[in-house]
mmCIF file of the N, C-alpha and C atoms, coordinates in Angstrom:
data_MODEL
# 
_entry.id   MODEL 
# 
loop_
_atom_site.group_PDB 
_atom_site.id 
_atom_site.type_symbol 
_atom_site.label_atom_id 
_atom_site.label_alt_id 
_atom_site.label_comp_id 
_atom_site.label_asym_id 
_atom_site.label_entity_id 
_atom_site.label_seq_id 
_atom_site.pdbx_PDB_ins_code 
_atom_site.Cartn_x 
_atom_site.Cartn_y 
_atom_site.Cartn_z 
_atom_site.occupancy 
_atom_site.B_iso_or_equiv 
_atom_site.pdbx_formal_charge 
_atom_site.auth_seq_id 
_atom_site.auth_comp_id 
_atom_site.auth_asym_id 
_atom_site.auth_atom_id 
_atom_site.pdbx_PDB_model_num 
ATOM 1   N N  . MET A 1 1  ? -1.588  9.586  22.210  1.00 0.00 ? 1  MET A N  1 
ATOM 2   C CA . MET A 1 1  ? -1.133  8.971  20.494  1.00 0.00 ? 1  MET A CA 1 
ATOM 3   C C  . MET A 1 1  ? -1.835  10.097 19.843  1.00 0.00 ? 1  MET A C  1 
ATOM 4   N N  . HIS A 1 2  ? -0.951  10.879 19.608  1.00 0.00 ? 2  HIS A N  1 
ATOM 5   C CA . HIS A 1 2  ? -1.121  12.105 18.607  1.00 0.00 ? 2  HIS A CA 1 
ATOM 6   C C  . HIS A 1 2  ? -1.510  11.679 17.107  1.00 0.00 ? 2  HIS A C  1 
ATOM 7   N N  . GLU A 1 3  ? -1.309  10.503 16.691  1.00 0.00 ? 3  GLU A N  1 
ATOM 8   C CA . GLU A 1 3  ? -1.327  10.006 15.339  1.00 0.00 ? 3  GLU A CA 1 
ATOM 9   C C  . GLU A 1 3  ? -3.075  9.948  15.304  1.00 0.00 ? 3  GLU A C  1 
ATOM 10  N N  . LEU A 1 4  ? -3.795  9.219  15.872  1.00 0.00 ? 4  LEU A N  1 
ATOM 11  C CA . LEU A 1 4  ? -5.320  9.019  15.785  1.00 0.00 ? 4  LEU A CA 1 
ATOM 12  C C  . LEU A 1 4  ? -5.801  10.440 15.073  1.00 0.00 ? 4  LEU A C  1 
ATOM 13  N N  . SER A 1 5  ? -5.583  11.509 15.949  1.00 0.00 ? 5  SER A N  1 
ATOM 14  C CA . SER A 1 5  ? -6.315  12.657 15.660  1.00 0.00 ? 5  SER A CA 1 
ATOM 15  C C  . SER A 1 5  ? -5.511  13.362 14.699  1.00 0.00 ? 5  SER A C  1 
ATOM 16  N N  . SER A 1 6  ? -4.251  13.209 14.209  1.00 0.00 ? 6  SER A N  1 
ATOM 17  C CA . SER A 1 6  ? -3.740  13.948 13.264  1.00 0.00 ? 6  SER A CA 1 
ATOM 18  C C  . SER A 1 6  ? -4.217  13.156 11.811  1.00 0.00 ? 6  SER A C  1 
ATOM 19  N N  . ALA A 1 7  ? -4.331  11.560 11.931  1.00 0.00 ? 7  ALA A N  1 
ATOM 20  C CA . ALA A 1 7  ? -4.630  11.251 10.903  1.00 0.00 ? 7  ALA A CA 1 
ATOM 21  C C  . ALA A 1 7  ? -6.151  11.324 10.644  1.00 0.00 ? 7  ALA A C  1 
ATOM 22  N N  . GLU A 1 8  ? -6.854  11.468 11.398  1.00 0.00 ? 8  GLU A N  1 
ATOM 23  C CA . GLU A 1 8  ? -8.361  11.869 11.151  1.00 0.00 ? 8  GLU A CA 1 
ATOM 24  C C  . GLU A 1 8  ? -8.537  13.272 10.400  1.00 0.00 ? 8  GLU A C  1 
ATOM 25  N N  . ALA A 1 9  ? -7.636  14.186 10.899  1.00 0.00 ? 9  ALA A N  1 
ATOM 26  C CA . ALA A 1 9  ? -7.738  15.534 10.246  1.00 0.00 ? 9  ALA A CA 1 
ATOM 27  C C  . ALA A 1 9  ? -7.167  15.249 8.666   1.00 0.00 ? 9  ALA A C  1 
ATOM 28  N N  . LEU A 1 10 ? -6.288  14.689 9.121   1.00 0.00 ? 10 LEU A N  1 
ATOM 29  C CA . LEU A 1 10 ? -5.388  14.606 7.487   1.00 0.00 ? 10 LEU A CA 1 
ATOM 30  C C  . LEU A 1 10 ? -6.561  13.906 6.405   1.00 0.00 ? 10 LEU A C  1 
ATOM 31  N N  . ALA A 1 11 ? -7.226  12.890 6.915   1.00 0.00 ? 11 ALA A N  1 
ATOM 32  C CA . ALA A 1 11 ? -8.114  12.134 5.708   1.00 0.00 ? 11 ALA A CA 1 
ATOM 33  C C  . ALA A 1 11 ? -9.122  13.218 5.476   1.00 0.00 ? 11 ALA A C  1 
ATOM 34  N N  . SER A 1 12 ? -9.719  14.018 6.562   1.00 0.00 ? 12 SER A N  1 
ATOM 35  C CA . SER A 1 12 ? -10.727 14.736 6.061   1.00 0.00 ? 12 SER A CA 1 
ATOM 36  C C  . SER A 1 12 ? -10.149 15.980 5.024   1.00 0.00 ? 12 SER A C  1 
ATOM 37  N N  . LEU A 1 13 ? -8.848  16.118 5.435   1.00 0.00 ? 13 LEU A N  1 
ATOM 38  C CA . LEU A 1 13 ? -8.581  17.248 4.064   1.00 0.00 ? 13 LEU A CA 1 
ATOM 39  C C  . LEU A 1 13 ? -8.349  16.777 3.044   1.00 0.00 ? 13 LEU A C  1 
ATOM 40  N N  . VAL A 1 14 ? -7.402  15.483 3.051   1.00 0.00 ? 14 VAL A N  1 
ATOM 41  C CA . VAL A 1 14 ? -7.160  14.989 1.621   1.00 0.00 ? 14 VAL A CA 1 
ATOM 42  C C  . VAL A 1 14 ? -8.580  14.694 0.775   1.00 0.00 ? 14 VAL A C  1 
ATOM 43  N N  . ASN A 1 15 ? -9.569  14.075 1.616   1.00 0.00 ? 15 ASN A N  1 
ATOM 44  C CA . ASN A 1 15 ? -11.096 13.862 0.853   1.00 0.00 ? 15 ASN A CA 1 
ATOM 45  C C  . ASN A 1 15 ? -11.339 14.941 0.121   1.00 0.00 ? 15 ASN A C  1 
ATOM 46  N N  . LYS A 1 16 ? -11.519 15.981 1.353   1.00 0.00 ? 16 LYS A N  1 
ATOM 47  C CA . LYS A 1 16 ? -12.224 17.518 0.872   1.00 0.00 ? 16 LYS A CA 1 
ATOM 48  C C  . LYS A 1 16 ? -11.342 18.064 -0.532  1.00 0.00 ? 16 LYS A C  1 
ATOM 49  N N  . GLU A 1 17 ? -10.000 17.900 -0.274  1.00 0.00 ? 17 GLU A N  1 
ATOM 50  C CA . GLU A 1 17 ? -9.358  18.349 -1.420  1.00 0.00 ? 17 GLU A CA 1 
ATOM 51  C C  . GLU A 1 17 ? -9.372  17.470 -2.656  1.00 0.00 ? 17 GLU A C  1 
ATOM 52  N N  . ALA A 1 18 ? -9.390  16.201 -2.683  1.00 0.00 ? 18 ALA A N  1 
ATOM 53  C CA . ALA A 1 18 ? -10.005 15.047 -3.622  1.00 0.00 ? 18 ALA A CA 1 
ATOM 54  C C  . ALA A 1 18 ? -11.120 15.305 -4.230  1.00 0.00 ? 18 ALA A C  1 
ATOM 55  N N  . GLU A 1 19 ? -12.218 15.771 -3.331  1.00 0.00 ? 19 GLU A N  1 
ATOM 56  C CA . GLU A 1 19 ? -13.309 15.983 -3.660  1.00 0.00 ? 19 GLU A CA 1 
ATOM 57  C C  . GLU A 1 19 ? -13.581 17.494 -4.729  1.00 0.00 ? 19 GLU A C  1 
ATOM 58  N N  . ARG A 1 20 ? -12.764 18.480 -4.015  1.00 0.00 ? 20 ARG A N  1 
ATOM 59  C CA . ARG A 1 20 ? -12.969 19.633 -5.186  1.00 0.00 ? 20 ARG A CA 1 
ATOM 60  C C  . ARG A 1 20 ? -12.037 19.291 -6.137  1.00 0.00 ? 20 ARG A C  1 
ATOM 61  N N  . ALA A 1 21 ? -11.481 18.452 -6.464  1.00 0.00 ? 21 ALA A N  1 
ATOM 62  C CA . ALA A 1 21 ? -10.321 18.582 -7.404  1.00 0.00 ? 21 ALA A CA 1 
ATOM 63  C C  . ALA A 1 21 ? -11.174 17.477 -8.640  1.00 0.00 ? 21 ALA A C  1 
ATOM 64  N N  . GLY A 1 22 ? -12.327 17.027 -8.099  1.00 0.00 ? 22 GLY A N  1 
ATOM 65  C CA . GLY A 1 22 ? -12.927 16.136 -8.904  1.00 0.00 ? 22 GLY A CA 1 
ATOM 66  C C  . GLY A 1 22 ? -12.333 14.469 -9.085  1.00 0.00 ? 22 GLY A C  1 
ATOM 67  N N  . ALA A 1 23 ? -11.614 14.233 -8.134  1.00 0.00 ? 23 ALA A N  1 
ATOM 68  C CA . ALA A 1 23 ? -10.803 12.778 -8.112  1.00 0.00 ? 23 ALA A CA 1 
ATOM 69  C C  . ALA A 1 23 ? -11.492 11.946 -8.292  1.00 0.00 ? 23 ALA A C  1 
ATOM 70  N N  . LYS A 1 24 ? -10.874 10.749 -8.789  1.00 0.00 ? 24 LYS A N  1 
ATOM 71  C CA . LYS A 1 24 ? -12.001 9.365  -8.767  1.00 0.00 ? 24 LYS A CA 1 
ATOM 72  C C  . LYS A 1 24 ? -11.230 8.646  -7.791  1.00 0.00 ? 24 LYS A C  1 
ATOM 73  N N  . ARG A 1 25 ? -9.976  9.103  -7.453  1.00 0.00 ? 25 ARG A N  1 
ATOM 74  C CA . ARG A 1 25 ? -9.199  8.182  -6.384  1.00 0.00 ? 25 ARG A CA 1 
ATOM 75  C C  . ARG A 1 25 ? -7.733  8.808  -6.070  1.00 0.00 ? 25 ARG A C  1 
ATOM 76  N N  . VAL A 1 26 ? -7.326  8.942  -4.924  1.00 0.00 ? 26 VAL A N  1 
ATOM 77  C CA . VAL A 1 26 ? -6.260  9.596  -4.168  1.00 0.00 ? 26 VAL A CA 1 
ATOM 78  C C  . VAL A 1 26 ? -5.206  8.186  -4.061  1.00 0.00 ? 26 VAL A C  1 
ATOM 79  N N  . THR A 1 27 ? -3.928  8.707  -5.290  1.00 0.00 ? 27 THR A N  1 
ATOM 80  C CA . THR A 1 27 ? -2.879  7.335  -5.357  1.00 0.00 ? 27 THR A CA 1 
ATOM 81  C C  . THR A 1 27 ? -1.998  7.943  -4.324  1.00 0.00 ? 27 THR A C  1 
ATOM 82  N N  . VAL A 1 28 ? -1.447  8.906  -4.102  1.00 0.00 ? 28 VAL A N  1 
ATOM 83  C CA . VAL A 1 28 ? -0.486  9.292  -3.269  1.00 0.00 ? 28 VAL A CA 1 
ATOM 84  C C  . VAL A 1 28 ? -0.670  10.501 -2.552  1.00 0.00 ? 28 VAL A C  1 
ATOM 85  N N  . VAL A 1 29 ? -0.310  10.579 -1.079  1.00 0.00 ? 29 VAL A N  1 
ATOM 86  C CA . VAL A 1 29 ? -0.632  11.748 -0.176  1.00 0.00 ? 29 VAL A CA 1 
ATOM 87  C C  . VAL A 1 29 ? 1.051   11.654 0.076   1.00 0.00 ? 29 VAL A C  1 
ATOM 88  N N  . SER A 1 30 ? 1.774   13.213 -0.162  1.00 0.00 ? 30 SER A N  1 
ATOM 89  C CA . SER A 1 30 ? 2.883   13.231 0.326   1.00 0.00 ? 30 SER A CA 1 
ATOM 90  C C  . SER A 1 30 ? 2.651   14.258 1.753   1.00 0.00 ? 30 SER A C  1 
ATOM 91  N N  . LEU A 1 31 ? 3.635   14.097 2.433   1.00 0.00 ? 31 LEU A N  1 
ATOM 92  C CA . LEU A 1 31 ? 3.478   14.964 3.842   1.00 0.00 ? 31 LEU A CA 1 
ATOM 93  C C  . LEU A 1 31 ? 4.775   15.012 4.164   1.00 0.00 ? 31 LEU A C  1 
ATOM 94  N N  . VAL A 1 32 ? 5.043   16.192 4.896   1.00 0.00 ? 32 VAL A N  1 
ATOM 95  C CA . VAL A 1 32 ? 6.324   16.679 5.475   1.00 0.00 ? 32 VAL A CA 1 
ATOM 96  C C  . VAL A 1 32 ? 5.976   16.661 6.517   1.00 0.00 ? 32 VAL A C  1 
ATOM 97  N N  . LEU A 1 33 ? 6.919   16.134 7.464   1.00 0.00 ? 33 LEU A N  1 
ATOM 98  C CA . LEU A 1 33 ? 6.882   15.512 9.079   1.00 0.00 ? 33 LEU A CA 1 
ATOM 99  C C  . LEU A 1 33 ? 8.131   15.608 9.460   1.00 0.00 ? 33 LEU A C  1 
ATOM 100 N N  . GLY A 1 34 ? 8.161   16.773 10.401  1.00 0.00 ? 34 GLY A N  1 
ATOM 101 C CA . GLY A 1 34 ? 9.153   17.066 11.452  1.00 0.00 ? 34 GLY A CA 1 
ATOM 102 C C  . GLY A 1 34 ? 9.664   16.128 12.420  1.00 0.00 ? 34 GLY A C  1 
ATOM 103 N N  . LYS A 1 35 ? 11.042  16.308 12.165  1.00 0.00 ? 35 LYS A N  1 
ATOM 104 C CA . LYS A 1 35 ? 11.566  15.256 13.651  1.00 0.00 ? 35 LYS A CA 1 
ATOM 105 C C  . LYS A 1 35 ? 11.376  15.382 14.828  1.00 0.00 ? 35 LYS A C  1 
ATOM 106 N N  . LYS A 1 36 ? 10.636  16.537 15.144  1.00 0.00 ? 36 LYS A N  1 
ATOM 107 C CA . LYS A 1 36 ? 10.166  17.023 16.663  1.00 0.00 ? 36 LYS A CA 1 
ATOM 108 C C  . LYS A 1 36 ? 8.516   16.892 16.677  1.00 0.00 ? 36 LYS A C  1 
ATOM 109 N N  . SER A 1 37 ? 7.875   16.636 15.618  1.00 0.00 ? 37 SER A N  1 
ATOM 110 C CA . SER A 1 37 ? 6.173   16.360 15.602  1.00 0.00 ? 37 SER A CA 1 
ATOM 111 C C  . SER A 1 37 ? 5.777   15.341 16.505  1.00 0.00 ? 37 SER A C  1 
ATOM 112 N N  . CYS A 1 38 ? 6.473   14.469 16.920  1.00 0.00 ? 38 CYS A N  1 
ATOM 113 C CA . CYS A 1 38 ? 6.064   13.642 17.704  1.00 0.00 ? 38 CYS A CA 1 
ATOM 114 C C  . CYS A 1 38 ? 5.015   12.395 16.786  1.00 0.00 ? 38 CYS A C  1 
ATOM 115 N N  . LEU A 1 39 ? 5.161   12.544 16.115  1.00 0.00 ? 39 LEU A N  1 
ATOM 116 C CA . LEU A 1 39 ? 4.526   11.521 15.190  1.00 0.00 ? 39 LEU A CA 1 
ATOM 117 C C  . LEU A 1 39 ? 5.232   10.456 14.574  1.00 0.00 ? 39 LEU A C  1 
ATOM 118 N N  . MET A 1 40 ? 4.827   9.049  14.900  1.00 0.00 ? 40 MET A N  1 
ATOM 119 C CA . MET A 1 40 ? 5.206   8.088  14.148  1.00 0.00 ? 40 MET A CA 1 
ATOM 120 C C  . MET A 1 40 ? 4.752   7.703  13.049  1.00 0.00 ? 40 MET A C  1 
ATOM 121 N N  . PRO A 1 41 ? 5.558   7.593  11.854  1.00 0.00 ? 41 PRO A N  1 
ATOM 122 C CA . PRO A 1 41 ? 5.128   7.431  10.267  1.00 0.00 ? 41 PRO A CA 1 
ATOM 123 C C  . PRO A 1 41 ? 4.350   6.098  10.443  1.00 0.00 ? 41 PRO A C  1 
ATOM 124 N N  . ASP A 1 42 ? 4.654   5.210  10.847  1.00 0.00 ? 42 ASP A N  1 
ATOM 125 C CA . ASP A 1 42 ? 4.179   3.925  11.027  1.00 0.00 ? 42 ASP A CA 1 
ATOM 126 C C  . ASP A 1 42 ? 2.628   3.947  11.378  1.00 0.00 ? 42 ASP A C  1 
ATOM 127 N N  . ILE A 1 43 ? 2.588   4.546  12.134  1.00 0.00 ? 43 ILE A N  1 
ATOM 128 C CA . ILE A 1 43 ? 1.232   4.643  13.487  1.00 0.00 ? 43 ILE A CA 1 
ATOM 129 C C  . ILE A 1 43 ? 0.452   5.459  12.269  1.00 0.00 ? 43 ILE A C  1 
ATOM 130 N N  . LEU A 1 44 ? 0.936   6.672  12.110  1.00 0.00 ? 44 LEU A N  1 
ATOM 131 C CA . LEU A 1 44 ? 0.271   7.736  11.094  1.00 0.00 ? 44 LEU A CA 1 
ATOM 132 C C  . LEU A 1 44 ? -0.326  6.756  9.930   1.00 0.00 ? 44 LEU A C  1 
ATOM 133 N N  . ARG A 1 45 ? 0.322   6.017  9.332   1.00 0.00 ? 45 ARG A N  1 
ATOM 134 C CA . ARG A 1 45 ? 0.030   5.401  7.864   1.00 0.00 ? 45 ARG A CA 1 
ATOM 135 C C  . ARG A 1 45 ? -1.097  4.142  8.529   1.00 0.00 ? 45 ARG A C  1 
ATOM 136 N N  . ASP A 1 46 ? -1.093  3.845  9.397   1.00 0.00 ? 46 ASP A N  1 
ATOM 137 C CA . ASP A 1 46 ? -2.331  2.805  9.927   1.00 0.00 ? 46 ASP A CA 1 
ATOM 138 C C  . ASP A 1 46 ? -3.593  3.613  10.256  1.00 0.00 ? 46 ASP A C  1 
ATOM 139 N N  . CYS A 1 47 ? -3.478  4.516  11.119  1.00 0.00 ? 47 CYS A N  1 
ATOM 140 C CA . CYS A 1 47 ? -4.662  5.343  11.399  1.00 0.00 ? 47 CYS A CA 1 
ATOM 141 C C  . CYS A 1 47 ? -5.026  5.902  10.360  1.00 0.00 ? 47 CYS A C  1 
ATOM 142 N N  . PHE A 1 48 ? -4.387  6.501  8.977   1.00 0.00 ? 48 PHE A N  1 
ATOM 143 C CA . PHE A 1 48 ? -5.094  7.261  8.352   1.00 0.00 ? 48 PHE A CA 1 
ATOM 144 C C  . PHE A 1 48 ? -5.565  6.058  7.297   1.00 0.00 ? 48 PHE A C  1 
ATOM 145 N N  . ALA A 1 49 ? -5.334  4.757  6.994   1.00 0.00 ? 49 ALA A N  1 
ATOM 146 C CA . ALA A 1 49 ? -5.925  3.591  6.568   1.00 0.00 ? 49 ALA A CA 1 
ATOM 147 C C  . ALA A 1 49 ? -7.266  3.357  6.905   1.00 0.00 ? 49 ALA A C  1 
ATOM 148 N N  . LEU A 1 50 ? -7.504  3.795  8.517   1.00 0.00 ? 50 LEU A N  1 
ATOM 149 C CA . LEU A 1 50 ? -8.850  3.259  9.088   1.00 0.00 ? 50 LEU A CA 1 
ATOM 150 C C  . LEU A 1 50 ? -9.883  4.734  8.858   1.00 0.00 ? 50 LEU A C  1 
ATOM 151 N N  . PHE A 1 51 ? -9.521  5.632  8.788   1.00 0.00 ? 51 PHE A N  1 
ATOM 152 C CA . PHE A 1 51 ? -10.002 6.606  8.439   1.00 0.00 ? 51 PHE A CA 1 
ATOM 153 C C  . PHE A 1 51 ? -10.458 7.100  6.847   1.00 0.00 ? 51 PHE A C  1 
ATOM 154 N N  . VAL A 1 52 ? -10.001 6.535  5.933   1.00 0.00 ? 52 VAL A N  1 
ATOM 155 C CA . VAL A 1 52 ? -10.244 6.655  4.504   1.00 0.00 ? 52 VAL A CA 1 
ATOM 156 C C  . VAL A 1 52 ? -10.910 5.338  4.011   1.00 0.00 ? 52 VAL A C  1 
ATOM 157 N N  . GLU A 1 53 ? -11.276 4.447  4.410   1.00 0.00 ? 53 GLU A N  1 
ATOM 158 C CA . GLU A 1 53 ? -11.831 3.112  4.210   1.00 0.00 ? 53 GLU A CA 1 
ATOM 159 C C  . GLU A 1 53 ? -13.297 3.735  3.523   1.00 0.00 ? 53 GLU A C  1 
ATOM 160 N N  . GLY A 1 54 ? -13.354 3.378  2.344   1.00 0.00 ? 54 GLY A N  1 
ATOM 161 C CA . GLY A 1 54 ? -14.632 3.395  1.718   1.00 0.00 ? 54 GLY A CA 1 
ATOM 162 C C  . GLY A 1 54 ? -14.943 5.087  0.893   1.00 0.00 ? 54 GLY A C  1 
ATOM 163 N N  . THR A 1 55 ? -13.462 5.554  1.395   1.00 0.00 ? 55 THR A N  1 
ATOM 164 C CA . THR A 1 55 ? -13.358 6.646  0.432   1.00 0.00 ? 55 THR A CA 1 
ATOM 165 C C  . THR A 1 55 ? -12.580 6.822  -0.797  1.00 0.00 ? 55 THR A C  1 
ATOM 166 N N  . VAL A 1 56 ? -12.546 7.979  -1.532  1.00 0.00 ? 56 VAL A N  1 
ATOM 167 C CA . VAL A 1 56 ? -11.400 7.984  -2.731  1.00 0.00 ? 56 VAL A CA 1 
ATOM 168 C C  . VAL A 1 56 ? -10.273 7.878  -2.333  1.00 0.00 ? 56 VAL A C  1 
ATOM 169 N N  . SER A 1 57 ? -9.701  7.848  -1.202  1.00 0.00 ? 57 SER A N  1 
ATOM 170 C CA . SER A 1 57 ? -8.276  7.943  -0.440  1.00 0.00 ? 57 SER A CA 1 
ATOM 171 C C  . SER A 1 57 ? -8.343  6.288  0.061   1.00 0.00 ? 57 SER A C  1 
ATOM 172 N N  . GLU A 1 58 ? -9.359  5.281  0.353   1.00 0.00 ? 58 GLU A N  1 
ATOM 173 C CA . GLU A 1 58 ? -8.506  4.127  0.621   1.00 0.00 ? 58 GLU A CA 1 
ATOM 174 C C  . GLU A 1 58 ? -7.671  3.295  -0.371  1.00 0.00 ? 58 GLU A C  1 
ATOM 175 N N  . GLY A 1 59 ? -6.428  3.078  0.153   1.00 0.00 ? 59 GLY A N  1 
ATOM 176 C CA . GLY A 1 59 ? -5.136  2.661  -0.416  1.00 0.00 ? 59 GLY A CA 1 
ATOM 177 C C  . GLY A 1 59 ? -4.475  3.774  -0.993  1.00 0.00 ? 59 GLY A C  1 
ATOM 178 N N  . ALA A 1 60 ? -4.800  4.691  -0.908  1.00 0.00 ? 60 ALA A N  1 
ATOM 179 C CA . ALA A 1 60 ? -3.301  5.956  -1.196  1.00 0.00 ? 60 ALA A CA 1 
ATOM 180 C C  . ALA A 1 60 ? -2.326  5.693  -0.150  1.00 0.00 ? 60 ALA A C  1 
ATOM 181 N N  . GLU A 1 61 ? -1.196  5.893  -0.764  1.00 0.00 ? 61 GLU A N  1 
ATOM 182 C CA . GLU A 1 61 ? 0.183   5.616  -0.265  1.00 0.00 ? 61 GLU A CA 1 
ATOM 183 C C  . GLU A 1 61 ? 0.530   6.942  0.214   1.00 0.00 ? 61 GLU A C  1 
ATOM 184 N N  . LEU A 1 62 ? 0.978   6.579  1.677   1.00 0.00 ? 62 LEU A N  1 
ATOM 185 C CA . LEU A 1 62 ? 1.855   8.156  2.005   1.00 0.00 ? 62 LEU A CA 1 
ATOM 186 C C  . LEU A 1 62 ? 2.941   7.908  1.896   1.00 0.00 ? 62 LEU A C  1 
ATOM 187 N N  . ARG A 1 63 ? 3.482   9.296  1.779   1.00 0.00 ? 63 ARG A N  1 
ATOM 188 C CA . ARG A 1 63 ? 5.099   9.481  1.688   1.00 0.00 ? 63 ARG A CA 1 
ATOM 189 C C  . ARG A 1 63 ? 5.419   10.532 2.504   1.00 0.00 ? 63 ARG A C  1 
ATOM 190 N N  . PHE A 1 64 ? 6.499   10.379 3.258   1.00 0.00 ? 64 PHE A N  1 
ATOM 191 C CA . PHE A 1 64 ? 6.785   11.654 4.167   1.00 0.00 ? 64 PHE A CA 1 
ATOM 192 C C  . PHE A 1 64 ? 8.094   11.779 3.906   1.00 0.00 ? 64 PHE A C  1 
ATOM 193 N N  . SER A 1 65 ? 8.332   13.245 3.801   1.00 0.00 ? 65 SER A N  1 
ATOM 194 C CA . SER A 1 65 ? 9.675   13.998 3.418   1.00 0.00 ? 65 SER A CA 1 
ATOM 195 C C  . SER A 1 65 ? 10.096  14.402 4.910   1.00 0.00 ? 65 SER A C  1 
ATOM 196 N N  . PRO A 1 66 ? 11.455  14.413 5.440   1.00 0.00 ? 66 PRO A N  1 
ATOM 197 C CA . PRO A 1 66 ? 11.682  14.919 6.530   1.00 0.00 ? 66 PRO A CA 1 
ATOM 198 C C  . PRO A 1 66 ? 12.025  16.229 6.482   1.00 0.00 ? 66 PRO A C  1 
ATOM 199 N N  . ALA A 1 67 ? 11.512  16.891 7.733   1.00 0.00 ? 67 ALA A N  1 
ATOM 200 C CA . ALA A 1 67 ? 11.776  18.370 8.034   1.00 0.00 ? 67 ALA A CA 1 
ATOM 201 C C  . ALA A 1 67 ? 12.495  18.595 9.124   1.00 0.00 ? 67 ALA A C  1 
ATOM 202 N N  . GLY A 1 68 ? 12.824  19.888 9.596   1.00 0.00 ? 68 GLY A N  1 
ATOM 203 C CA . GLY A 1 68 ? 13.518  20.236 10.797  1.00 0.00 ? 68 GLY A CA 1 
ATOM 204 C C  . GLY A 1 68 ? 13.230  20.266 12.149  1.00 0.00 ? 68 GLY A C  1 
ATOM 205 N N  . ASP A 1 69 ? 11.946  20.514 12.416  1.00 0.00 ? 69 ASP A N  1 
ATOM 206 C CA . ASP A 1 69 ? 11.438  20.626 13.430  1.00 0.00 ? 69 ASP A CA 1 
ATOM 207 C C  . ASP A 1 69 ? 9.921   20.012 13.746  1.00 0.00 ? 69 ASP A C  1 
ATOM 208 N N  . ARG A 1 70 ? 9.157   20.701 14.141  1.00 0.00 ? 70 ARG A N  1 
ATOM 209 C CA . ARG A 1 70 ? 7.645   20.612 14.441  1.00 0.00 ? 70 ARG A CA 1 
ATOM 210 C C  . ARG A 1 70 ? 6.938   20.554 13.400  1.00 0.00 ? 70 ARG A C  1 
ATOM 211 N N  . GLU A 1 71 ? 7.078   20.630 11.951  1.00 0.00 ? 71 GLU A N  1 
ATOM 212 C CA . GLU A 1 71 ? 6.503   21.021 11.160  1.00 0.00 ? 71 GLU A CA 1 
ATOM 213 C C  . GLU A 1 71 ? 5.603   19.479 10.731  1.00 0.00 ? 71 GLU A C  1 
ATOM 214 N N  . PHE A 1 72 ? 4.202   19.592 10.216  1.00 0.00 ? 72 PHE A N  1 
ATOM 215 C CA . PHE A 1 72 ? 3.469   18.476 9.719   1.00 0.00 ? 72 PHE A CA 1 
ATOM 216 C C  . PHE A 1 72 ? 2.595   18.928 8.885   1.00 0.00 ? 72 PHE A C  1 
ATOM 217 N N  . TYR A 1 73 ? 2.761   18.883 7.308   1.00 0.00 ? 73 TYR A N  1 
ATOM 218 C CA . TYR A 1 73 ? 1.545   19.198 6.513   1.00 0.00 ? 73 TYR A CA 1 
ATOM 219 C C  . TYR A 1 73 ? 1.580   18.474 5.673   1.00 0.00 ? 73 TYR A C  1 
ATOM 220 N N  . LEU A 1 74 ? 0.455   18.605 4.776   1.00 0.00 ? 74 LEU A N  1 
ATOM 221 C CA . LEU A 1 74 ? 0.268   18.273 3.463   1.00 0.00 ? 74 LEU A CA 1 
ATOM 222 C C  . LEU A 1 74 ? 1.017   18.817 2.416   1.00 0.00 ? 74 LEU A C  1 
ATOM 223 N N  . GLU A 1 75 ? 1.881   18.002 1.699   1.00 0.00 ? 75 GLU A N  1 
ATOM 224 C CA . GLU A 1 75 ? 3.229   19.049 0.392   1.00 0.00 ? 75 GLU A CA 1 
ATOM 225 C C  . GLU A 1 75 ? 1.927   18.630 -0.550  1.00 0.00 ? 75 GLU A C  1 
ATOM 226 N N  . SER A 1 76 ? 1.481   17.518 -1.020  1.00 0.00 ? 76 SER A N  1 
ATOM 227 C CA . SER A 1 76 ? 0.910   17.531 -2.304  1.00 0.00 ? 76 SER A CA 1 
ATOM 228 C C  . SER A 1 76 ? -0.182  15.977 -2.438  1.00 0.00 ? 76 SER A C  1 
ATOM 229 N N  . LEU A 1 77 ? -0.919  16.150 -3.462  1.00 0.00 ? 77 LEU A N  1 
ATOM 230 C CA . LEU A 1 77 ? -1.526  14.691 -3.484  1.00 0.00 ? 77 LEU A CA 1 
ATOM 231 C C  . LEU A 1 77 ? -1.415  14.178 -4.996  1.00 0.00 ? 77 LEU A C  1 
ATOM 232 N N  . GLU A 1 78 ? -1.460  13.236 -5.342  1.00 0.00 ? 78 GLU A N  1 
ATOM 233 C CA . GLU A 1 78 ? -1.504  12.152 -6.945  1.00 0.00 ? 78 GLU A CA 1 
ATOM 234 C C  . GLU A 1 78 ? -2.976  11.639 -6.673  1.00 0.00 ? 78 GLU A C  1 
ATOM 235 N N  . ILE A 1 79 ? -3.567  12.135 -7.993  1.00 0.00 ? 79 ILE A N  1 
ATOM 236 C CA . ILE A 1 79 ? -5.106  11.645 -7.787  1.00 0.00 ? 79 ILE A CA 1 
ATOM 237 C C  . ILE A 1 79 ? -5.115  11.018 -9.447  1.00 0.00 ? 79 ILE A C  1 
ATOM 238 N N  . ASP A 1 80 ? -6.171  10.444 -9.376  1.00 0.00 ? 80 ASP A N  1 
ATOM 239 C CA . ASP A 1 80 ? -6.800  9.633  -10.801 1.00 0.00 ? 80 ASP A CA 1 
ATOM 240 C C  . ASP A 1 80 ? -8.176  10.595 -11.165 1.00 0.00 ? 80 ASP A C  1 
ATOM 241 N N  . SER A 1 81 ? -8.225  11.100 -12.300 1.00 0.00 ? 81 SER A N  1 
ATOM 242 C CA . SER A 1 81 ? -9.674  11.872 -12.323 1.00 0.00 ? 81 SER A CA 1 
ATOM 243 C C  . SER A 1 81 ? -10.270 11.572 -13.227 1.00 0.00 ? 81 SER A C  1 
# 
């Protein structure tokens, strides 16, 4: 299950970026997810929720944009500051 380690790394990145931006809350996390990335969006969403409990990212919505290959990266964050 690649989603667990990917969600953990994503949660860490999102929380670091939110802290750097002085965010009080992260509302949306936009991701690019390639068709061949071997990641399932629903599982990634559930795993991410576990890793962000008690942080400014708790409750953030994950939005996925399709990509052609193996890409998986953070596209943008929407925050309340």
